[in-house]
N, CA, C and O of each residue as an XYZ file, in Angstrom:
796
protein
N       0.826     -1.281      0.192
C      -0.066     -0.004     -0.050
C       0.830      1.242      0.022
O       1.705      1.313      0.885
N       0.639      2.172     -0.822
C       1.319      3.483     -0.766
C       1.049      4.367      0.488
O      -0.071      4.615      0.935
N       1.997      4.719      0.890
C       1.883      5.482      2.303
C       0.968      6.822      1.907
O       0.920      7.318      0.781
N       0.294      7.268      3.019
C      -0.431      8.424      2.685
C       0.553      9.727      2.799
O       1.603      9.677      3.441
N       0.100     10.911      2.102
C       1.072     11.912      2.017
C       1.049     12.750      3.160
O       1.996     13.521      3.317
N      -0.032     12.724      4.122
C       0.329     13.292      5.238
C      -0.833     12.714      6.242
O      -1.751     12.007      5.825
N      -0.694     13.077      7.537
C      -1.747     12.581      8.372
C      -2.304     13.892      9.204
O      -1.478     14.535      9.851
N      -3.382     14.211      9.202
C      -4.247     15.050      9.962
C      -4.405     14.651     11.447
O      -4.834     13.524     11.698
N      -4.101     15.462     12.400
C      -4.481     15.000     13.897
C      -5.025     16.220     14.579
O      -4.411     17.286     14.614
N      -6.143     16.030     15.092
C      -6.714     17.108     16.181
C      -6.489     16.601     17.408
O      -6.541     15.407     17.704
N      -6.229     17.545     18.159
C      -5.772     17.392     19.646
C      -6.291     18.436     20.594
O      -6.375     19.607     20.225
N      -6.683     18.014     21.939
C      -6.893     18.847     22.824
C      -5.630     18.796     23.923
O      -5.451     17.826     24.658
N      -4.904     19.814     23.923
C      -3.783     19.729     24.520
C      -3.637     19.002     25.831
O      -2.684     18.270     26.101
N      -4.655     19.259     26.625
C      -4.862     18.903     28.030
C      -5.294     17.496     28.224
O      -5.389     17.039     29.363
N      -5.578     16.739     27.106
C      -6.160     15.402     27.272
C      -4.715     14.283     27.332
O      -3.853     14.188     26.459
N      -4.779     13.599     28.492
C      -3.566     12.591     28.557
C      -3.808     11.488     27.766
O      -2.778     10.923     27.400
N      -4.930     10.962     27.356
C      -4.896     10.055     26.374
C      -4.448     10.460     24.887
O      -3.879      9.672     24.132
N      -4.768     11.764     24.561
C      -4.264     12.307     23.363
C      -2.832     12.436     23.276
O      -2.249     12.340     22.196
N      -2.080     12.707     24.661
C      -0.731     12.919     24.535
C      -0.033     11.776     24.145
O       0.835     11.906     23.282
N      -0.286     10.545     24.687
C       0.157      9.184     24.544
C       0.102      8.835     22.918
O       1.008      8.341     22.246
N      -1.167      9.218     22.503
C      -1.239      8.801     20.964
C      -0.406      9.838     20.177
O       0.111      9.492     19.115
N      -0.263     11.020     20.622
C       0.454     12.053     19.577
C       2.109     11.877     19.679
O       2.875     12.373     18.853
N       2.499     11.156     20.732
C       3.922     10.647     20.991
C       4.247      9.440     20.084
O       5.354      9.294     19.567
N       3.125      8.506     19.909
C       3.252      7.590     19.036
C       3.207      7.939     17.591
O       3.946      7.375     16.784
N       2.458      8.744     17.294
C       2.290      9.469     15.775
C       3.418     10.138     15.542
O       3.943      9.841     14.468
N       4.026     11.021     16.245
C       5.422     11.820     15.827
C       6.348     10.665     15.591
O       6.978     10.690     14.534
N       6.522      9.712     16.362
C       7.630      8.783     16.060
C       7.459      7.919     14.649
O       8.283      7.818     13.739
N       6.143      7.332     14.747
C       5.913      6.519     13.658
C       5.757      7.212     12.199
O       6.223      6.722     11.170
N       5.100      8.311     12.263
C       4.991      9.061     11.027
C       6.311      9.769     10.726
O       6.469     10.123      9.558
N       7.157      9.996     11.493
C       8.635     10.397     11.024
C       9.386      9.285     10.598
O      10.276      9.524      9.781
N       9.188      7.835     11.062
C      10.008      6.800     10.444
C       9.407      6.539      9.055
O      10.079      6.081      8.131
N       8.008      6.876      8.947
C       7.394      6.332      7.463
C       7.521      7.615      6.732
O       6.842      7.679      5.707
N       8.240      8.650      7.029
C       8.354      9.917      6.242
C       7.156     10.535      5.741
O       6.994     10.835      4.558
N       6.202     10.745      6.789
C       4.898     11.094      6.502
C       4.738     12.282      7.449
O       4.891     12.094      8.657
N       4.424     13.554      6.949
C       4.113     14.723      7.756
C       2.963     14.763      8.419
O       1.940     14.273      7.940
N       2.998     15.367      9.630
C       1.739     15.327     10.447
C       1.267     16.765     10.395
O       2.098     17.652     10.592
N      -0.007     17.076     10.146
C      -0.694     18.452     10.230
C      -1.498     18.262     11.469
O      -2.365     17.410     11.664
N      -1.038     19.270     12.344
C      -1.588     19.427     13.557
C      -2.948     20.481     13.572
O      -2.971     21.581     13.020
N      -3.866     19.974     14.205
C      -5.134     21.007     14.305
C      -5.847     20.770     15.952
O      -5.959     19.723     16.589
N      -6.174     21.891     16.245
C      -6.650     21.967     17.542
C      -8.057     21.338     17.576
O      -8.693     21.189     16.533
N      -8.494     21.004     18.665
C      -9.924     20.697     19.091
C     -10.171     20.792     20.660
O      -9.202     20.829     21.420
N     -11.480     20.832     21.141
C     -11.568     21.357     22.340
C     -12.545     20.567     22.990
O     -13.676     20.482     22.511
N     -12.151     19.835     24.287
C     -13.090     19.016     24.991
C     -14.143     19.849     25.625
O     -15.302     19.500     25.851
N     -13.560     21.062     25.898
C     -14.534     22.175     26.551
C     -15.691     22.538     25.483
O     -16.864     22.634     25.843
N     -15.308     22.723     24.224
C     -16.226     23.058     23.448
C     -17.165     21.758     23.165
O     -18.372     21.980     23.063
N     -16.724     20.472     23.036
C     -17.531     19.345     22.730
C     -18.225     19.225     23.975
O     -19.300     18.653     23.795
N     -18.033     19.534     25.134
C     -18.934     19.290     26.222
C     -19.682     20.506     26.807
O     -20.212     20.407     27.913
N     -19.736     21.611     26.122
C     -20.453     22.769     26.444
C     -21.782     22.450     26.686
O     -22.498     21.859     25.877
N     -22.195     22.912     28.018
C     -23.575     23.021     28.363
C     -24.033     21.554     29.068
O     -25.149     21.466     29.580
N     -23.158     20.481     29.063
C     -23.486     19.338     29.596
C     -23.051     19.452     31.134
O     -22.099     20.105     31.562
N     -24.004     18.632     31.915
C     -23.711     18.601     33.338
C     -22.405     17.740     33.666
O     -22.125     16.705     33.061
N     -21.652     18.280     34.678
C     -20.495     17.703     35.126
C     -20.181     18.182     36.706
O     -20.682     19.187     37.209
N     -19.420     17.435     37.267
C     -18.941     17.890     38.732
C     -18.192     19.033     38.425
O     -17.743     19.357     37.325
N     -18.081     19.723     39.703
C     -17.463     21.051     39.642
C     -15.900     20.770     39.174
O     -15.410     21.497     38.310
N     -15.225     19.829     39.694
C     -13.823     19.849     39.377
C     -13.688     19.687     37.872
O     -12.959     20.429     37.214
N     -14.465     18.618     37.293
C     -14.420     18.633     35.695
C     -14.844     19.819     34.943
O     -14.403     20.002     33.808
N     -15.741     20.712     35.537
C     -15.947     21.865     34.866
C     -14.794     22.944     35.021
O     -14.482     23.773     34.167
N     -14.227     22.779     36.259
C     -13.045     23.473     36.322
C     -11.782     23.425     35.382
O     -11.103     24.351     34.939
N     -11.660     21.897     35.193
C     -10.474     21.430     34.226
C     -10.763     21.721     32.834
O      -9.913     21.859     31.954
N     -12.172     21.814     32.681
C     -12.612     22.089     31.087
C     -12.294     23.589     31.026
O     -11.577     23.941     30.089
N     -12.669     24.405     31.778
C     -12.281     25.932     31.866
C     -10.765     26.194     31.475
O     -10.332     26.925     30.585
N     -10.151     25.487     32.281
C      -8.563     25.804     32.150
C      -8.178     24.963     30.936
O      -7.101     25.350     30.482
N      -8.651     24.045     30.331
C      -8.379     23.458     29.176
C      -8.661     24.391     28.075
O      -7.804     24.437     27.193
N      -9.704     25.150     27.952
C     -10.198     26.050     27.000
C      -9.265     27.203     27.121
O      -9.017     27.799     26.073
N      -8.652     27.660     28.326
C      -7.618     28.586     28.103
C      -6.309     28.237     27.532
O      -5.642     28.946     26.779
N      -6.019     27.089     27.966
C      -4.731     26.492     27.072
C      -5.169     26.269     25.522
O      -4.402     26.541     24.599
N      -6.228     25.847     25.364
C      -6.418     25.863     23.776
C      -6.469     27.135     22.998
O      -5.910     27.225     21.905
N      -7.204     28.232     23.603
C      -6.883     29.490     23.064
C      -5.420     29.825     22.921
O      -5.012     30.155     21.808
N      -4.595     29.771     23.946
C      -3.332     30.078     23.818
C      -2.594     29.223     22.516
O      -1.794     29.787     21.770
N      -2.903     28.074     22.390
C      -2.362     27.150     21.297
C      -2.750     27.800     19.903
O      -1.998     27.909     18.934
N      -4.231     28.259     20.001
C      -4.700     28.869     18.734
C      -3.935     30.200     18.250
O      -3.727     30.567     17.094
N      -3.566     30.835     19.492
C      -2.817     32.205     19.039
C      -1.506     32.011     18.507
O      -1.006     32.806     17.710
N      -0.834     30.810     18.989
C       0.383     30.350     18.412
C       0.333     29.952     16.969
O       1.081     30.354     16.078
N      -0.719     29.052     16.864
C      -0.946     28.643     15.351
C      -1.067     29.815     14.380
O      -0.490     29.812     13.293
N      -1.946     30.962     14.871
C      -2.181     31.737     13.910
C      -1.082     32.898     13.837
O      -0.897     33.529     12.796
N      -0.418     33.118     14.924
C       0.772     34.009     14.755
C       2.175     33.482     14.458
O       3.075     34.261     14.143
N       2.362     32.186     14.554
C       3.777     31.613     14.424
C       3.525     30.360     13.487
O       4.592     29.935     13.044
N       2.577     29.750     13.121
C       2.335     28.694     12.304
C       2.387     27.294     12.827
O       2.613     27.180     14.032
N       2.217     26.230     12.131
C       1.942     24.929     12.538
C       3.263     24.228     13.128
O       3.107     23.296     13.917
N       4.461     24.613     12.801
C       5.706     23.987     13.234
C       5.712     24.555     14.855
O       5.962     23.803     15.798
N       5.392     26.022     15.013
C       5.349     26.523     16.481
C       4.452     25.757     17.214
O       4.832     25.336     18.306
N       3.256     25.477     16.792
C       2.171     24.592     17.422
C       2.707     23.428     17.724
O       2.775     23.181     18.928
N       3.186     22.487     16.846
C       3.798     21.329     17.253
C       4.925     21.315     18.425
O       5.049     20.433     19.275
N       5.660     22.399     18.297
C       6.791     22.621     19.386
C       6.232     22.819     20.711
O       6.652     22.218     21.699
N       5.089     23.834     20.735
C       4.594     24.178     21.904
C       3.988     22.883     22.649
O       4.168     22.701     23.853
N       3.238     21.977     21.813
C       2.433     21.105     22.284
C       3.566     19.955     23.058
O       3.349     19.432     24.151
N       4.552     19.767     22.374
C       5.715     19.132     22.976
C       6.142     19.533     24.293
O       6.242     18.743     25.232
N       6.368     20.649     24.349
C       6.986     21.371     25.665
C       5.781     21.339     26.696
O       5.918     20.853     27.819
N       4.693     21.841     26.282
C       3.552     21.922     27.216
C       3.025     20.405     27.722
O       2.646     20.167     28.869
N       3.076     19.539     26.746
C       2.639     18.104     26.987
C       3.672     17.458     27.806
O       3.201     16.686     28.642
N       5.073     17.569     27.796
C       6.101     17.102     28.648
C       5.758     17.594     30.087
O       5.841     16.849     31.064
N       5.384     18.842     30.150
C       5.321     19.336     31.576
C       4.172     18.996     32.233
O       4.199     18.788     33.446
N       3.004     18.901     31.491
C       1.637     18.507     32.213
C       1.714     16.899     32.401
O       1.709     16.333     33.493
N       1.786     16.264     31.124
C       1.556     14.814     31.233
C       2.802     14.051     31.667
O       2.557     12.940     32.137
N       3.973     14.374     31.617
C       5.122     13.516     31.893
C       5.610     13.871     33.326
O       5.887     12.989     34.138
N       5.713     15.315     33.628
C       6.144     15.746     34.786
C       5.030     16.042     35.884
O       5.283     16.476     37.008
N       3.714     15.735     35.379
C       2.583     16.312     36.357
C       2.394     17.488     36.889
O       1.778     17.640     37.944
N       2.856     18.344     36.278
C       2.929     19.859     36.644
C       1.332     20.302     36.575
O       0.525     19.864     35.755
N       1.060     21.265     37.616
C      -0.349     21.958     37.548
C      -0.199     23.026     36.174
O       0.823     23.573     35.758
N      -1.375     23.091     35.728
C      -1.529     24.133     34.433
C      -1.835     25.382     35.041
O      -2.766     25.481     35.840
N      -1.123     26.332     34.721
C      -1.193     27.805     35.306
C      -0.486     28.864     34.302
O      -0.012     28.438     33.249
N      -0.420     30.091     34.587
C       0.242     30.908     33.454
C       1.775     30.678     33.667
O       2.494     30.963     32.709
N       2.288     30.259     34.656
C       3.816     29.980     34.713
C       4.068     28.832     33.861
O       4.974     28.914     33.031
N       3.422     27.838     33.957
C       3.655     26.567     32.962
C       3.405     27.178     31.547
O       4.243     26.893     30.691
N       2.438     27.923     31.217
C       2.313     28.219     29.936
C       3.531     29.131     29.355
O       3.951     28.962     28.210
N       4.013     30.017     30.154
C       5.120     30.811     29.845
C       6.204     30.135     29.719
O       6.887     30.422     28.737
N       6.692     29.082     30.611
C       7.849     28.263     30.576
C       7.786     27.502     29.366
O       8.810     27.455     28.684
N       6.531     26.764     28.896
C       6.588     25.993     27.690
C       6.603     26.905     26.479
O       7.276     26.494     25.534
N       6.034     27.978     26.345
C       6.263     28.794     25.175
C       7.647     29.241     25.141
O       8.142     29.414     24.027
N       8.472     29.492     26.353
C       9.854     29.872     26.052
C      10.649     28.835     25.723
O      11.605     29.104     24.995
N      10.456     27.369     26.179
C      11.196     26.400     25.734
C      10.804     26.015     24.221
O      11.537     25.295     23.542
N       9.749     26.479     23.807
C       9.299     26.260     22.253
C       9.820     27.391     21.282
O       9.551     27.489     20.085
N      10.676     28.280     22.088
C      11.367     29.525     21.272
C      10.117     30.399     20.885
O      10.066     30.865     19.747
N       9.255     30.603     21.655
C       8.113     31.566     21.460
C       8.082     32.639     22.517
O       8.585     32.467     23.627
N       7.492     33.727     22.155
C       7.397     34.866     23.189
C       6.671     34.427     24.537
O       5.531     33.972     24.449
N       7.190     34.526     25.586
C       6.323     34.063     26.690
C       5.196     34.939     27.064
O       4.279     34.493     27.753
N       5.210     36.109     26.667
C       4.048     37.063     26.877
C       2.650     36.570     26.032
O       1.510     36.945     26.308
N       2.969     35.776     25.097
C       1.682     34.959     24.376
C       0.904     34.278     25.343
O      -0.193     33.887     24.945
N       1.248     34.015     26.661
C       0.626     33.378     27.608
C      -0.709     34.142     27.961
O      -1.667     33.499     28.389
N      -0.772     35.335     27.808
C      -1.963     36.207     28.017
C      -3.162     35.886     27.082
O      -4.331     35.970     27.461
N      -2.775     35.501     25.797
C      -3.863     34.969     24.843
C      -4.807     33.911     25.337
O      -5.901     33.765     24.793
N      -4.428     33.175     26.340
C      -5.406     32.207     26.648
C      -6.557     32.720     27.364
O      -7.651     32.156     27.348
N      -6.298     33.838     28.018
C      -7.313     34.693     28.752
C      -8.262     35.740     28.122
O      -9.111     36.431     28.685
N      -7.899     35.686     26.769
C      -8.647     36.629     25.637
C      -9.399     35.682     24.989
O      -8.942     34.565     24.747
N     -10.716     36.084     24.627
C     -11.673     35.200     23.710
C     -11.461     35.463     22.403
O     -12.244     35.042     21.552
N     -10.295     36.244     22.066
C     -10.285     36.763     20.608
C      -9.864     35.474     19.821
O     -10.230     35.492     18.646
N      -9.247     34.479     20.174
C      -8.996     33.139     19.456
C      -9.993     32.162     19.689
O      -9.743     31.009     19.338
N     -11.168     32.443     20.262
C     -12.269     31.332     20.612
C     -12.741     31.056     19.312
O     -13.101     29.890     19.148
N     -12.849     31.904     18.226
C     -13.570     31.578     16.966
C     -12.825     30.585     16.193
O     -13.419     29.780     15.477
N     -11.257     30.610     16.331
C     -10.438     29.851     15.629
C     -10.547     28.385     16.394
O     -10.619     27.328     15.766
N     -10.549     28.465     17.738
C     -10.501     27.188     18.406
C     -12.003     26.536     17.940
O     -11.948     25.322     17.745
N     -13.008     27.009     17.785
C     -14.190     26.437     17.544
C     -14.382     26.053     16.066
O     -15.137     25.152     15.700
N     -13.699     26.748     15.319
C     -13.840     26.343     13.599
C     -12.832     25.003     13.386
O     -13.081     24.046     12.653
N     -11.631     25.190     14.220
C     -10.809     23.886     13.964
C     -11.495     22.634     14.554
O     -11.521     21.583     13.915
N     -12.050     22.753     15.778
C     -12.972     21.843     16.361
C     -13.938     21.307     15.488
O     -13.968     20.086     15.333
N     -14.757     22.061     14.876
C     -15.969     21.640     13.976
C     -15.169     21.104     12.706
O     -15.753     20.217     12.082
N     -14.110     21.444     12.297
C     -13.533     20.659     11.060
C     -13.082     19.239     11.560
O     -13.131     18.355     10.705
N     -12.728     18.951     12.590
C     -12.398     17.774     12.947
C     -13.743     16.999     13.014
O     -13.870     15.965     12.358
N     -14.762     17.481     13.802
C     -15.881     16.631     13.875
C     -16.512     16.402     12.540
O     -17.144     15.375     12.292
N     -16.342     17.319     11.731
C     -16.918     17.095     10.334
C     -16.139     16.086      9.589
O     -16.712     15.602      8.613
N     -15.017     15.697      9.839
C     -14.180     14.605      9.335
C     -14.616     13.418      9.735
O     -14.774     12.503      8.927
N     -14.867     13.285     11.040
C     -15.340     11.922     11.606
C     -16.825     11.870     11.147
O     -17.182     10.752     10.774
N     -17.737     12.825     11.100
C     -19.069     12.680     10.695
C     -19.947     12.496     11.990
O     -21.166     12.383     11.864
N     -19.378     12.466     13.181
C     -20.325     12.334     14.432
C     -19.686     13.012     15.389
O     -18.518     13.342     15.180
N     -20.279     13.326     16.531
C     -19.523     13.815     17.858
C     -18.363     12.951     18.330
O     -18.544     11.772     18.631
N     -17.260     13.493     18.390
C     -16.060     12.811     18.593
C     -15.109     13.375     19.634
O     -14.856     14.577     19.545
N     -14.493     12.601     20.703
C     -13.593     12.987     21.619
C     -12.070     13.257     20.698
O     -11.842     13.084     19.501
N     -11.258     13.707     21.720
C      -9.880     13.712     21.411
C      -9.007     12.657     21.677
O      -8.967     12.191     22.815
N      -8.180     12.138     20.630
C      -7.883     12.675     19.363
C      -8.529     12.280     18.320
O      -9.065     11.177     18.419
N      -8.679     13.017     17.048
C      -9.144     12.509     15.824
C      -7.929     12.321     14.769
O      -7.138     13.249     14.604
N      -7.824     11.371     14.215
C      -6.803     11.038     13.292
C      -7.231     10.781     11.802
O      -8.054      9.907     11.531
N      -6.742     11.442     11.004
C      -7.130     11.215      9.603
C      -6.124     11.207      8.610
O      -5.351     12.163      8.551
N      -6.018     10.183      7.757
C      -4.862      9.999      6.834
C      -5.111     10.543      5.452
O      -6.005     10.026      4.782
N      -4.450     11.471      4.995
C      -4.611     12.074      3.811
C      -5.957     12.717      3.776
O      -6.295     13.506      4.658
N      -6.833     12.359      2.649
C      -8.119     13.205      2.556
C      -9.090     12.236      3.122
O     -10.255     12.632      3.102
N      -8.895     11.142      3.586
C      -9.842     10.304      4.090
C     -10.706     10.572      5.086
O     -10.462     11.635      5.657
N     -11.779      9.875      5.553
C     -12.515     10.130      6.642
C     -11.601      9.936      7.828
O     -10.744      9.057      7.924
N     -11.939     11.025      8.871
C     -11.444     10.868     10.121
C     -11.957      9.902     11.244
O     -13.131      9.535     11.187
N     -11.156      9.472     12.252
C     -11.624      8.678     13.256
C     -11.097      9.025     14.528
O     -10.017      9.609     14.611
N     -11.814      8.694     15.597
C     -11.614      8.925     16.927
C     -10.503      8.032     17.258
O     -10.623      6.825     17.047
N      -9.375      8.545     17.786
C      -8.346      7.755     18.358
C      -7.005      7.645     17.423
O      -6.718      8.605     16.708
N      -6.321      6.666     17.430
C      -6.411      5.505     18.287
C      -5.867      5.779     19.776
O      -4.817      6.379     20.006
N      -6.667      5.292     20.684
C      -6.395      5.278     22.137
C      -5.417      4.254     22.635
O      -5.824      3.093     22.655
N      -4.185      4.498     23.042
C      -3.356      3.493     23.547
C      -3.097      3.695     25.024
O      -3.049      4.787     25.591
N      -2.939      2.522     25.565
C      -2.689      2.435     27.195
C      -1.326      2.927     27.388
O      -1.063      3.749     28.266
N      -0.363      2.396     26.507
C       0.954      2.675     26.689
C       1.426      3.330     25.344
O       0.785      3.071     24.326
N       2.317      4.014     25.297
C       2.724      4.701     23.809
C       3.613      3.525     23.230
O       4.611      3.055     23.776
N       3.052      3.133     22.003
C       3.909      1.986     21.294
C       5.243      2.642     20.818
O       5.355      3.836     20.539
N       6.242      1.710     20.759
C       7.436      2.199     20.227
C       8.078      0.996     19.256
O       7.533     -0.097     19.099
N       9.098      1.326     18.754
C       9.701      0.293     17.699
C       8.586     -0.238     16.580
O       7.648      0.363     16.057
N       8.970     -1.335     16.454
C       7.920     -2.082     15.478
C       6.466     -1.989     15.828
O       5.639     -1.826     14.931
N       6.121     -2.082     17.052
C       4.688     -2.011     17.497
C       4.101     -0.776     16.875
O       2.989     -0.844     16.351
N       4.863      0.487     16.904
C       4.473      1.822     16.759
C       4.338      1.619     15.014
O       3.325      2.036     14.452
N       5.080      1.169     14.487
C       5.056      1.070     12.935
C       3.852      0.176     12.491
O       3.169      0.549     11.537
N       3.572     -0.968     13.134
C       2.528     -1.876     12.843
C       1.085     -1.082     13.057
O       0.146     -1.174     12.267
N       1.082     -0.342     14.185
C      -0.163      0.396     14.473
C      -0.309      1.506     13.352
O      -1.426      1.727     12.884
N       0.621      2.093     12.987
C       0.375      3.334     11.881
C       0.282      2.682     10.652
O      -0.511      3.239      9.893
N       0.873      1.604     10.162
C       0.551      0.904      8.958
C      -0.807      0.371      9.068
O      -1.539      0.544      8.093
N      -1.291     -0.274     10.134
C      -2.567     -0.860     10.112
C      -3.666      0.123      9.991
O      -4.624     -0.017      9.230
N      -3.458      1.206     10.849
C      -4.442      2.325     10.929
C      -4.630      3.020      9.407
O      -5.699      3.436      8.959
N      -3.456      3.040      8.790
C      -3.391      3.660      7.322
C      -4.289      2.732      6.488
O      -5.108      3.130      5.660
N      -3.999      1.239      6.851
C      -4.691      0.435      5.867
C      -6.127      0.307      6.037
O      -6.873      0.323      5.059
N      -6.572      0.176      7.269
C      -8.051      0.034      7.409
C      -8.767      1.119      7.023
O      -9.849      0.984      6.450
N      -8.209      2.375      7.312
C      -9.052      3.588      7.038
C      -8.907      3.835      5.391
O      -9.380      4.842      4.863
N      -8.345      3.014      4.794
C      -8.311      3.308      3.201
C      -9.685      2.449      2.821
O     -10.112      2.624      1.680
N     -10.263      1.718      3.513
C     -11.345      0.744      2.989
C     -12.597      1.788      3.289
O     -12.831      2.306      4.381
N     -13.264      1.954      2.198
C     -14.338      3.062      2.265
C     -15.748      2.709      3.234
O     -16.536      3.546      3.675
N     -15.800      1.402      3.394
C     -16.710      0.959      4.285
C     -16.416      0.811      5.526
O     -17.329      0.455      6.271
N     -15.164      1.025      6.049
C     -14.643      0.851      7.273
C     -15.443      1.938      8.192
O     -15.692      3.043      7.710
N     -15.813      1.634      9.423
C     -16.503      2.721     10.338
C     -16.042      2.785     11.744
O     -16.082      3.828     12.397
N     -15.618      1.691     12.189
C     -15.477      1.658     13.740
C     -14.818      0.371     14.260
O     -15.233     -0.720     13.872
N     -13.811      0.473     15.122
C     -13.316     -0.792     15.786
C     -12.853     -0.213     17.292
O     -12.158      0.791     17.450
N     -13.307     -0.935     18.207
C     -13.194     -0.469     19.658
C     -13.002     -1.534     20.494
O     -13.375     -2.653     20.143
N     -12.436     -1.333     21.622
C     -12.079     -2.476     22.834
C     -12.293     -1.686     24.074
O     -12.616     -0.498     24.083
N     -12.082     -2.460     25.165
C     -12.108     -1.894     26.532
C     -10.624     -1.369     26.611
O      -9.697     -1.848     25.957
N     -10.510     -0.198     27.603
C      -9.318      0.367     27.703
C      -8.751     -0.313     29.078
O      -9.456     -0.845     29.934
N      -7.313     -0.182     29.109
C      -6.684     -0.796     30.299
C      -6.474     -2.136     30.363
O      -6.034     -2.650     31.391
N      -6.741     -2.783     29.363
C      -6.813     -4.479     29.378
C      -5.645     -4.986     28.543
O      -5.413     -6.190     28.656
N      -4.876     -4.288     27.734
C      -3.798     -4.718     26.898
C      -2.680     -5.220     27.483
O      -1.737     -5.598     26.788
């Protein structure tokens, strides 16, 4: 099978499941010579208006602040800067277990070679429309309401996931990449799902 010419990946920066998937994708796509096109989505936008405990509502609100910041970076500095920021932010949040606040945002921005004062963009709703437009684009590619992440090979239909319990590496990473590219090339394929945490 001919390798796809790119992979589109919609992500909410605050989602730990998405982080593991993204690290697999970065590695496997690079090994296969396939560029990744990064796009934002928002679990806060997805779940707007839905009942949830206070701590979850608070995390969603903080996640939206982060996503607005990422949208500002994408708009002002481009997709490569967006990918760099995600790596620096994700390492601090998901690997180091840091709390999300302005200090973490500023630190991640600086480490990604970006102006630290962009951290203020998260508290400004100027970039809300860009977040919602990118989010809607990802939902449209799947064709139904979907969580984070969404993966789409080339111009094919998008799919939720894949969700991985641990980040695949080596041959496992490449088998998952090639397998996903293969099954999503079948026009009638629509869903494959299993229980989490049992692998």
